[in-house]
TORPAVEX-855233 format. One record per residue (C-alpha): x, y, z; residue in three letters. Coordinates in nm, 4 decimals, padded with zeros to 6 digits. Example, Ala and Ser with C-alpha at 12.3 -4.5 7.8 and 13.67 -1.06 7.14 Angstrom:
<donus>
<donu X="01.2300" Y="-00.4500" Z="00.7800" residu="ALA"/>
<donu X="01.3670" Y="-00.1060" Z="00.7140" residu="SER"/>
</donus>
This chain:
<donus>
<donu X="-00.3455" Y="-01.0065" Z="02.8195" residu="UNK"/>
<donu X="-00.4704" Y="-00.7308" Z="02.5862" residu="UNK"/>
<donu X="-00.3380" Y="-00.7082" Z="02.2329" residu="UNK"/>
<donu X="-00.0878" Y="-00.4346" Z="02.1588" residu="UNK"/>
<donu X="-00.1409" Y="-00.4588" Z="01.7828" residu="UNK"/>
<donu X="-00.4554" Y="-00.5185" Z="01.5804" residu="UNK"/>
<donu X="-00.3522" Y="-00.6602" Z="01.2416" residu="UNK"/>
<donu X="-00.6094" Y="-00.5888" Z="00.9713" residu="UNK"/>
<donu X="-00.5650" Y="-00.7989" Z="00.6577" residu="UNK"/>
<donu X="-00.7718" Y="-00.7236" Z="00.3483" residu="UNK"/>
<donu X="-00.8012" Y="-01.0362" Z="00.1351" residu="UNK"/>
<donu X="-00.9146" Y="-01.0796" Z="-00.2221" residu="UNK"/>
<donu X="-00.8233" Y="-01.4123" Z="-00.3820" residu="UNK"/>
<donu X="-00.4744" Y="-01.4251" Z="-00.2305" residu="UNK"/>
<donu X="-00.4616" Y="-01.8046" Z="-00.2450" residu="UNK"/>
<donu X="-00.2054" Y="-01.9818" Z="-00.0299" residu="UNK"/>
<donu X="-00.0275" Y="-01.6532" Z="00.0415" residu="UNK"/>
<donu X="-00.3011" Y="-01.5613" Z="00.2865" residu="UNK"/>
<donu X="-00.2146" Y="-01.8533" Z="00.5141" residu="UNK"/>
<donu X="00.1567" Y="-01.7624" Z="00.4946" residu="UNK"/>
<donu X="00.0709" Y="-01.4069" Z="00.5998" residu="UNK"/>
<donu X="-00.1413" Y="-01.5189" Z="00.8946" residu="UNK"/>
<donu X="00.1211" Y="-01.7715" Z="01.0054" residu="UNK"/>
<donu X="00.3870" Y="-01.5003" Z="01.0141" residu="UNK"/>
<donu X="00.1629" Y="-01.2993" Z="01.2482" residu="UNK"/>
<donu X="00.0899" Y="-01.5977" Z="01.4705" residu="UNK"/>
<donu X="00.4631" Y="-01.6635" Z="01.5012" residu="UNK"/>
<donu X="00.5346" Y="-01.3131" Z="01.6325" residu="UNK"/>
<donu X="00.5970" Y="-01.2850" Z="02.0087" residu="UNK"/>
<donu X="00.3812" Y="-00.9738" Z="02.0423" residu="UNK"/>
<donu X="00.0170" Y="-00.9978" Z="02.1470" residu="UNK"/>
<donu X="-00.1687" Y="-00.9520" Z="01.8182" residu="UNK"/>
<donu X="-00.5378" Y="-00.9346" Z="01.7406" residu="UNK"/>
<donu X="-00.5904" Y="-01.0604" Z="01.3829" residu="UNK"/>
<donu X="-00.8857" Y="-00.9256" Z="01.1861" residu="UNK"/>
<donu X="-00.9365" Y="-01.0562" Z="00.8342" residu="UNK"/>
<donu X="-01.1645" Y="-00.8632" Z="00.6006" residu="UNK"/>
<donu X="-01.2490" Y="-01.0656" Z="00.2919" residu="UNK"/>
<donu X="-01.3749" Y="-00.8844" Z="-00.0172" residu="UNK"/>
<donu X="-01.5858" Y="-01.1697" Z="-00.1548" residu="UNK"/>
<donu X="-01.2990" Y="-01.4004" Z="-00.2519" residu="UNK"/>
<donu X="-01.3884" Y="-01.6953" Z="-00.4745" residu="UNK"/>
<donu X="-01.0610" Y="-01.8896" Z="-00.4670" residu="UNK"/>
<donu X="-01.1150" Y="-02.0758" Z="-00.1395" residu="UNK"/>
<donu X="-00.8308" Y="-01.8893" Z="00.0298" residu="UNK"/>
<donu X="-01.0316" Y="-01.8656" Z="00.3539" residu="UNK"/>
<donu X="-01.0505" Y="-02.2448" Z="00.3763" residu="UNK"/>
<donu X="-00.6845" Y="-02.2574" Z="00.4785" residu="UNK"/>
<donu X="-00.7672" Y="-02.0629" Z="00.7953" residu="UNK"/>
<donu X="-01.0176" Y="-02.3134" Z="00.9310" residu="UNK"/>
<donu X="-00.9126" Y="-02.4235" Z="01.2761" residu="UNK"/>
<donu X="-00.6677" Y="-02.1419" Z="01.3385" residu="UNK"/>
<donu X="-00.7161" Y="-01.9687" Z="01.6740" residu="UNK"/>
<donu X="-00.8167" Y="-01.6106" Z="01.7465" residu="UNK"/>
<donu X="-00.8900" Y="-01.4812" Z="01.3989" residu="UNK"/>
<donu X="-01.1909" Y="-01.2584" Z="01.3478" residu="UNK"/>
<donu X="-01.3219" Y="-01.2820" Z="00.9919" residu="UNK"/>
<donu X="-01.5441" Y="-01.0211" Z="00.8296" residu="UNK"/>
<donu X="-01.6935" Y="-01.1490" Z="00.5027" residu="UNK"/>
<donu X="-01.8132" Y="-00.8844" Z="00.2619" residu="UNK"/>
<donu X="-02.0773" Y="-00.9906" Z="00.0095" residu="UNK"/>
<donu X="-01.9005" Y="-00.7912" Z="-00.2622" residu="UNK"/>
<donu X="-01.5603" Y="-00.6407" Z="-00.3288" residu="UNK"/>
<donu X="-01.5963" Y="-00.3042" Z="-00.1560" residu="UNK"/>
<donu X="-01.2391" Y="-00.1936" Z="-00.2241" residu="UNK"/>
<donu X="-00.9281" Y="-00.1703" Z="-00.0102" residu="UNK"/>
<donu X="-01.0021" Y="00.1515" Z="00.1804" residu="UNK"/>
<donu X="-01.3554" Y="00.0514" Z="00.2791" residu="UNK"/>
<donu X="-01.2357" Y="-00.2916" Z="00.3931" residu="UNK"/>
<donu X="-00.9579" Y="-00.1339" Z="00.6019" residu="UNK"/>
<donu X="-01.2103" Y="00.0937" Z="00.7698" residu="UNK"/>
<donu X="-01.4469" Y="-00.1911" Z="00.8542" residu="UNK"/>
<donu X="-01.1591" Y="-00.3809" Z="01.0150" residu="UNK"/>
<donu X="-01.0385" Y="-00.0770" Z="01.2080" residu="UNK"/>
<donu X="-01.3851" Y="-00.0133" Z="01.3514" residu="UNK"/>
<donu X="-01.3825" Y="-00.3452" Z="01.5370" residu="UNK"/>
<donu X="-01.0121" Y="-00.3395" Z="01.6324" residu="UNK"/>
<donu X="-00.9235" Y="-00.2950" Z="01.9988" residu="UNK"/>
<donu X="-00.5461" Y="-00.2399" Z="02.0176" residu="UNK"/>
<donu X="-00.3662" Y="00.0978" Z="02.0424" residu="UNK"/>
<donu X="-00.1664" Y="00.0185" Z="01.7267" residu="UNK"/>
<donu X="-00.3279" Y="-00.0859" Z="01.3991" residu="UNK"/>
<donu X="-00.1340" Y="-00.2806" Z="01.1374" residu="UNK"/>
<donu X="-00.2842" Y="-00.2644" Z="00.7881" residu="UNK"/>
<donu X="-00.1451" Y="-00.5523" Z="00.5894" residu="UNK"/>
<donu X="-00.1735" Y="-00.7020" Z="00.2427" residu="UNK"/>
<donu X="-00.2246" Y="-01.0800" Z="00.2365" residu="UNK"/>
<donu X="00.0756" Y="-01.1215" Z="00.0066" residu="UNK"/>
<donu X="00.3152" Y="-01.0052" Z="00.2817" residu="UNK"/>
<donu X="00.4977" Y="-01.1988" Z="00.5498" residu="UNK"/>
<donu X="00.7478" Y="-01.0845" Z="00.8080" residu="UNK"/>
<donu X="01.1134" Y="-01.1368" Z="00.8764" residu="UNK"/>
<donu X="01.1851" Y="-01.2002" Z="01.2496" residu="UNK"/>
<donu X="01.1714" Y="-00.8869" Z="01.4648" residu="UNK"/>
<donu X="00.9806" Y="-00.6782" Z="01.2117" residu="UNK"/>
<donu X="00.6801" Y="-00.5897" Z="01.4246" residu="UNK"/>
<donu X="00.8925" Y="-00.5152" Z="01.7300" residu="UNK"/>
<donu X="01.1130" Y="-00.2807" Z="01.5249" residu="UNK"/>
<donu X="00.8086" Y="-00.0973" Z="01.3895" residu="UNK"/>
<donu X="00.6528" Y="-00.0731" Z="01.7325" residu="UNK"/>
<donu X="00.9690" Y="00.0556" Z="01.9021" residu="UNK"/>
<donu X="01.0224" Y="00.3168" Z="01.6318" residu="UNK"/>
<donu X="00.6703" Y="00.4481" Z="01.6805" residu="UNK"/>
<donu X="00.6915" Y="00.4499" Z="02.0596" residu="UNK"/>
<donu X="01.0176" Y="00.6461" Z="02.0552" residu="UNK"/>
<donu X="00.8436" Y="00.9659" Z="01.9413" residu="UNK"/>
<donu X="00.4894" Y="01.0624" Z="02.0380" residu="UNK"/>
<donu X="00.4471" Y="01.2597" Z="01.7141" residu="UNK"/>
<donu X="00.4994" Y="00.9507" Z="01.4975" residu="UNK"/>
<donu X="00.1590" Y="00.8486" Z="01.3660" residu="UNK"/>
<donu X="00.2557" Y="00.5957" Z="01.1016" residu="UNK"/>
<donu X="00.5465" Y="00.3643" Z="01.0197" residu="UNK"/>
<donu X="00.6373" Y="00.1212" Z="00.7449" residu="UNK"/>
<donu X="00.9246" Y="-00.1151" Z="00.6855" residu="UNK"/>
<donu X="01.1550" Y="-00.2329" Z="00.4109" residu="UNK"/>
<donu X="00.9481" Y="-00.4058" Z="00.1426" residu="UNK"/>
<donu X="01.1592" Y="-00.6697" Z="-00.0295" residu="UNK"/>
<donu X="01.1163" Y="-00.9164" Z="-00.3128" residu="UNK"/>
<donu X="01.1708" Y="-01.2880" Z="-00.2607" residu="UNK"/>
<donu X="01.5313" Y="-01.2425" Z="-00.3775" residu="UNK"/>
<donu X="01.5981" Y="-00.9815" Z="-00.1075" residu="UNK"/>
<donu X="01.6012" Y="-00.6750" Z="-00.3343" residu="UNK"/>
<donu X="01.4147" Y="-00.3656" Z="-00.2243" residu="UNK"/>
<donu X="01.0827" Y="-00.2822" Z="-00.3858" residu="UNK"/>
<donu X="00.9785" Y="00.0632" Z="-00.4927" residu="UNK"/>
<donu X="00.7101" Y="00.2248" Z="-00.2802" residu="UNK"/>
<donu X="00.8174" Y="00.1276" Z="00.0697" residu="UNK"/>
<donu X="00.9799" Y="00.4688" Z="00.1073" residu="UNK"/>
<donu X="00.8888" Y="00.7515" Z="-00.1245" residu="UNK"/>
<donu X="00.8156" Y="01.1163" Z="-00.1660" residu="UNK"/>
<donu X="00.4689" Y="01.2323" Z="-00.2600" residu="UNK"/>
<donu X="00.4166" Y="01.1957" Z="-00.6390" residu="UNK"/>
<donu X="00.3055" Y="01.5471" Z="-00.7185" residu="UNK"/>
<donu X="00.1882" Y="01.6098" Z="-01.0758" residu="UNK"/>
<donu X="00.5299" Y="01.7585" Z="-01.1592" residu="UNK"/>
<donu X="00.7232" Y="01.4676" Z="-01.0090" residu="UNK"/>
<donu X="00.5008" Y="01.2232" Z="-01.1962" residu="UNK"/>
<donu X="00.5684" Y="01.4142" Z="-01.5189" residu="UNK"/>
<donu X="00.9431" Y="01.3981" Z="-01.4527" residu="UNK"/>
<donu X="00.9282" Y="01.0227" Z="-01.3991" residu="UNK"/>
<donu X="00.6959" Y="00.9511" Z="-01.6918" residu="UNK"/>
<donu X="00.9183" Y="01.1303" Z="-01.9419" residu="UNK"/>
<donu X="01.2508" Y="01.0089" Z="-01.8068" residu="UNK"/>
<donu X="01.3626" Y="01.3531" Z="-01.6913" residu="UNK"/>
<donu X="01.4918" Y="01.2041" Z="-01.3675" residu="UNK"/>
<donu X="01.8215" Y="01.1447" Z="-01.5507" residu="UNK"/>
<donu X="01.8880" Y="01.5163" Z="-01.5039" residu="UNK"/>
<donu X="01.8548" Y="01.4893" Z="-01.1257" residu="UNK"/>
<donu X="02.2316" Y="01.4837" Z="-01.0700" residu="UNK"/>
<donu X="02.2564" Y="01.8327" Z="-01.2156" residu="UNK"/>
<donu X="01.9264" Y="01.9719" Z="-01.0858" residu="UNK"/>
<donu X="01.8177" Y="01.7460" Z="-00.7975" residu="UNK"/>
<donu X="01.5398" Y="01.9714" Z="-00.6703" residu="UNK"/>
<donu X="01.3828" Y="02.0175" Z="-01.0126" residu="UNK"/>
<donu X="01.4078" Y="01.6613" Z="-01.1458" residu="UNK"/>
<donu X="01.3541" Y="01.4642" Z="-00.8272" residu="UNK"/>
<donu X="01.2318" Y="01.1036" Z="-00.8469" residu="UNK"/>
<donu X="00.9627" Y="01.0301" Z="-00.5866" residu="UNK"/>
<donu X="01.0750" Y="00.6677" Z="-00.5478" residu="UNK"/>
<donu X="01.3577" Y="00.6529" Z="-00.2953" residu="UNK"/>
<donu X="01.4555" Y="00.2848" Z="-00.3121" residu="UNK"/>
<donu X="01.7546" Y="00.3599" Z="-00.5356" residu="UNK"/>
<donu X="01.9045" Y="00.5778" Z="-00.2666" residu="UNK"/>
<donu X="02.1377" Y="00.4193" Z="-00.0070" residu="UNK"/>
<donu X="01.9497" Y="00.2344" Z="00.2633" residu="UNK"/>
<donu X="01.9596" Y="00.4355" Z="00.5884" residu="UNK"/>
<donu X="02.0995" Y="00.2697" Z="00.8997" residu="UNK"/>
<donu X="01.8137" Y="00.3901" Z="01.1208" residu="UNK"/>
<donu X="01.4491" Y="00.4907" Z="01.1042" residu="UNK"/>
<donu X="01.3986" Y="00.8128" Z="00.9075" residu="UNK"/>
<donu X="01.1070" Y="01.0424" Z="00.8412" residu="UNK"/>
<donu X="00.9623" Y="01.0222" Z="00.4884" residu="UNK"/>
<donu X="00.6683" Y="01.1753" Z="00.3047" residu="UNK"/>
<donu X="00.4950" Y="00.8462" Z="00.2273" residu="UNK"/>
<donu X="00.5070" Y="00.4698" Z="00.2754" residu="UNK"/>
<donu X="00.3150" Y="00.1803" Z="00.1221" residu="UNK"/>
<donu X="-00.0275" Y="00.0606" Z="00.2317" residu="UNK"/>
<donu X="00.0969" Y="-00.2961" Z="00.1849" residu="UNK"/>
<donu X="00.2294" Y="-00.2828" Z="00.5418" residu="UNK"/>
<donu X="00.1424" Y="00.0225" Z="00.7445" residu="UNK"/>
<donu X="00.1416" Y="00.0506" Z="01.1244" residu="UNK"/>
<donu X="-00.0725" Y="00.3354" Z="01.2561" residu="UNK"/>
<donu X="-00.1234" Y="00.4778" Z="01.6023" residu="UNK"/>
<donu X="-00.4924" Y="00.4691" Z="01.6941" residu="UNK"/>
<donu X="-00.4671" Y="00.8191" Z="01.8430" residu="UNK"/>
<donu X="-00.3367" Y="00.9494" Z="01.5120" residu="UNK"/>
<donu X="-00.6087" Y="00.7769" Z="01.3113" residu="UNK"/>
<donu X="-00.8746" Y="00.9287" Z="01.5343" residu="UNK"/>
<donu X="-00.7212" Y="01.2704" Z="01.4692" residu="UNK"/>
<donu X="-00.6791" Y="01.2313" Z="01.0931" residu="UNK"/>
<donu X="-00.9890" Y="01.0281" Z="01.0102" residu="UNK"/>
<donu X="-01.0489" Y="00.7004" Z="00.8303" residu="UNK"/>
<donu X="-00.9224" Y="00.5902" Z="00.4903" residu="UNK"/>
<donu X="-01.0912" Y="00.7761" Z="00.2038" residu="UNK"/>
<donu X="-01.3389" Y="00.5269" Z="00.0590" residu="UNK"/>
<donu X="-01.3610" Y="00.7304" Z="-00.2599" residu="UNK"/>
<donu X="-01.0597" Y="00.5268" Z="-00.3708" residu="UNK"/>
<donu X="-01.1292" Y="00.1667" Z="-00.4659" residu="UNK"/>
<donu X="-00.7761" Y="00.0394" Z="-00.5183" residu="UNK"/>
<donu X="-00.4418" Y="00.2270" Z="-00.5218" residu="UNK"/>
<donu X="-00.3520" Y="00.5813" Z="-00.4102" residu="UNK"/>
<donu X="-00.5569" Y="00.5584" Z="-00.0901" residu="UNK"/>
<donu X="-00.2308" Y="00.5077" Z="00.1007" residu="UNK"/>
<donu X="-00.0801" Y="00.8227" Z="-00.0513" residu="UNK"/>
<donu X="-00.3966" Y="01.0118" Z="00.0381" residu="UNK"/>
<donu X="-00.3691" Y="00.8986" Z="00.4005" residu="UNK"/>
<donu X="-00.0007" Y="00.9885" Z="00.4175" residu="UNK"/>
<donu X="-00.0804" Y="01.3385" Z="00.2908" residu="UNK"/>
<donu X="-00.3515" Y="01.3821" Z="00.5525" residu="UNK"/>
<donu X="-00.1321" Y="01.2528" Z="00.8352" residu="UNK"/>
<donu X="00.1374" Y="01.5042" Z="00.7488" residu="UNK"/>
<donu X="-00.1171" Y="01.7854" Z="00.7125" residu="UNK"/>
<donu X="-00.2192" Y="01.7134" Z="01.0713" residu="UNK"/>
<donu X="00.1415" Y="01.7253" Z="01.1898" residu="UNK"/>
<donu X="00.1996" Y="01.3505" Z="01.2352" residu="UNK"/>
<donu X="00.5369" Y="01.2055" Z="01.1375" residu="UNK"/>
<donu X="00.5707" Y="00.9098" Z="00.9014" residu="UNK"/>
<donu X="00.8676" Y="00.6767" Z="00.9492" residu="UNK"/>
<donu X="01.0482" Y="00.4350" Z="00.7223" residu="UNK"/>
<donu X="01.2119" Y="00.1649" Z="00.9373" residu="UNK"/>
<donu X="01.4774" Y="-00.0253" Z="00.7366" residu="UNK"/>
<donu X="01.5326" Y="-00.2864" Z="01.0080" residu="UNK"/>
<donu X="01.1697" Y="-00.4008" Z="00.9718" residu="UNK"/>
<donu X="01.1732" Y="-00.6318" Z="00.6695" residu="UNK"/>
<donu X="00.8591" Y="-00.7499" Z="00.4920" residu="UNK"/>
<donu X="00.8609" Y="-00.9915" Z="00.1982" residu="UNK"/>
<donu X="00.5950" Y="-00.8708" Z="-00.0462" residu="UNK"/>
<donu X="00.4704" Y="-01.0759" Z="-00.3412" residu="UNK"/>
<donu X="00.3760" Y="-00.7600" Z="-00.5282" residu="UNK"/>
<donu X="00.0523" Y="-00.7604" Z="-00.7277" residu="UNK"/>
<donu X="-00.0527" Y="-01.1213" Z="-00.6708" residu="UNK"/>
<donu X="-00.4140" Y="-01.0421" Z="-00.5794" residu="UNK"/>
<donu X="-00.4730" Y="-00.8418" Z="-00.8976" residu="UNK"/>
<donu X="-00.2785" Y="-01.0559" Z="-01.1397" residu="UNK"/>
<donu X="-00.5895" Y="-01.2128" Z="-01.2942" residu="UNK"/>
<donu X="-00.7504" Y="-00.8765" Z="-01.3815" residu="UNK"/>
<donu X="-00.4721" Y="-00.6358" Z="-01.4791" residu="UNK"/>
<donu X="-00.6906" Y="-00.3937" Z="-01.6780" residu="UNK"/>
<donu X="-00.9372" Y="-00.3697" Z="-01.3870" residu="UNK"/>
<donu X="-00.6501" Y="-00.2943" Z="-01.1488" residu="UNK"/>
<donu X="-00.4979" Y="-00.0354" Z="-01.3828" residu="UNK"/>
<donu X="-00.8358" Y="00.1355" Z="-01.4292" residu="UNK"/>
<donu X="-00.8737" Y="00.1897" Z="-01.0567" residu="UNK"/>
<donu X="-00.5063" Y="00.2829" Z="-01.0184" residu="UNK"/>
<donu X="-00.5349" Y="00.5601" Z="-01.2757" residu="UNK"/>
<donu X="-00.8754" Y="00.6690" Z="-01.1481" residu="UNK"/>
<donu X="-00.7200" Y="00.6928" Z="-00.8019" residu="UNK"/>
<donu X="-00.4355" Y="00.9051" Z="-00.9392" residu="UNK"/>
<donu X="-00.6851" Y="01.1563" Z="-01.0789" residu="UNK"/>
<donu X="-00.8702" Y="01.1724" Z="-00.7466" residu="UNK"/>
<donu X="-00.5431" Y="01.2194" Z="-00.5594" residu="UNK"/>
<donu X="-00.4212" Y="01.5020" Z="-00.7873" residu="UNK"/>
<donu X="-00.7565" Y="01.6813" Z="-00.7828" residu="UNK"/>
<donu X="-00.7921" Y="01.6522" Z="-00.4071" residu="UNK"/>
<donu X="-00.4503" Y="01.7823" Z="-00.3047" residu="UNK"/>
<donu X="-00.3047" Y="01.9820" Z="-00.5955" residu="UNK"/>
<donu X="-00.5978" Y="02.1413" Z="-00.7770" residu="UNK"/>
<donu X="-00.5312" Y="02.4794" Z="-00.6136" residu="UNK"/>
<donu X="-00.1530" Y="02.4630" Z="-00.6634" residu="UNK"/>
<donu X="-00.1496" Y="02.4146" Z="-01.0400" residu="UNK"/>
<donu X="-00.3191" Y="02.6186" Z="-01.3159" residu="UNK"/>
<donu X="-00.6378" Y="02.4655" Z="-01.4544" residu="UNK"/>
<donu X="-00.4823" Y="02.4114" Z="-01.7966" residu="UNK"/>
<donu X="-00.1916" Y="02.2206" Z="-01.6454" residu="UNK"/>
<donu X="-00.4234" Y="02.0047" Z="-01.4363" residu="UNK"/>
<donu X="-00.6188" Y="01.9327" Z="-01.7524" residu="UNK"/>
<donu X="-00.3015" Y="01.8184" Z="-01.9255" residu="UNK"/>
<donu X="-00.2135" Y="01.6032" Z="-01.6246" residu="UNK"/>
<donu X="-00.5566" Y="01.4408" Z="-01.6379" residu="UNK"/>
<donu X="-00.5223" Y="01.3812" Z="-02.0104" residu="UNK"/>
<donu X="-00.1794" Y="01.2304" Z="-01.9582" residu="UNK"/>
<donu X="-00.3083" Y="00.9908" Z="-01.6930" residu="UNK"/>
<donu X="-00.5860" Y="00.8609" Z="-01.9171" residu="UNK"/>
<donu X="-00.3556" Y="00.8332" Z="-02.2172" residu="UNK"/>
<donu X="-00.1234" Y="00.6255" Z="-02.0029" residu="UNK"/>
<donu X="-00.4133" Y="00.4052" Z="-01.8947" residu="UNK"/>
<donu X="-00.5178" Y="00.3574" Z="-02.2574" residu="UNK"/>
<donu X="-00.1666" Y="00.2449" Z="-02.3509" residu="UNK"/>
<donu X="-00.1455" Y="00.0052" Z="-02.0560" residu="UNK"/>
<donu X="-00.4931" Y="-00.1369" Z="-02.1270" residu="UNK"/>
<donu X="-00.4075" Y="-00.1957" Z="-02.4929" residu="UNK"/>
<donu X="-00.0872" Y="-00.3714" Z="-02.3899" residu="UNK"/>
<donu X="-00.2608" Y="-00.6082" Z="-02.1465" residu="UNK"/>
<donu X="-00.5467" Y="-00.6756" Z="-02.3886" residu="UNK"/>
<donu X="-00.3015" Y="-00.7622" Z="-02.6662" residu="UNK"/>
<donu X="-00.0980" Y="-00.9766" Z="-02.4279" residu="UNK"/>
<donu X="-00.4085" Y="-01.1694" Z="-02.3225" residu="UNK"/>
<donu X="-00.5163" Y="-01.2177" Z="-02.6842" residu="UNK"/>
<donu X="-00.1689" Y="-01.3409" Z="-02.7748" residu="UNK"/>
<donu X="-00.1688" Y="-01.5936" Z="-02.4939" residu="UNK"/>
<donu X="-00.5149" Y="-01.7162" Z="-02.5900" residu="UNK"/>
<donu X="-00.4046" Y="-01.7567" Z="-02.9484" residu="UNK"/>
<donu X="-00.0979" Y="-01.9479" Z="-02.8376" residu="UNK"/>
<donu X="-00.3083" Y="-02.1832" Z="-02.6277" residu="UNK"/>
<donu X="-00.5404" Y="-02.2404" Z="-02.9239" residu="UNK"/>
<donu X="-00.2512" Y="-02.3419" Z="-03.1423" residu="UNK"/>
<donu X="-00.1109" Y="-02.5748" Z="-02.8784" residu="UNK"/>
</donus>
């Protein structure tokens, strides 16, 4: 029996969470082809998969980034639906079926994501969101979203998780690359992930391009995914933040350069790097403080 879904997991030092993720796929009733792309992990996380059936493993000799790893997995996938999945995710029962049914209900749906939740059951930001345009990012960064009740269109927050949870699948501007089901036909129309991003913002880029091509993106609240957010990058926070902010600049320049005056885009770029500098200083000081504490112990 041919697989309906090809699950493509990109792993980088996910530890024991990788096995939990794979087990949740193996326990699903749907026919699933599992493709694991490992970005040169050094934590032995692949050892936990020894002996498991029907898993194709692609081992990269270096960390090529999330987008490039997703593309390499997609190129060998065979199913009509592709599930791009972080290794720190695992499914609640019925999740894949709910995603699949939502996509099959409308031929113009090219992408769908579910409800990303923390271990305590609370909803994470990012599972459903609007596109973070430079203006929306400015509004969020400076706390202007508090004026949204008076001027909702002007001071709109691009994260939607604080809004009431819908009782059915709804169309949104963007979902998270942590768990993203894509129709192969749509991917062939839109093109692969942009490998110019190393980590972060490549999912927003893809969502923008899907919508530009006329494909719908769905948020499916009945499809629940537990997501241990940020586990794979926890050991190198400054590295992760560097690529996150670099990705933000690429995203803004690629899609909004012609919509905003050059001076404003310059200020946006400056603001992004100032934010990175502040975050990097914070993490560096935090690391130094911990090291000092260990030395005194």
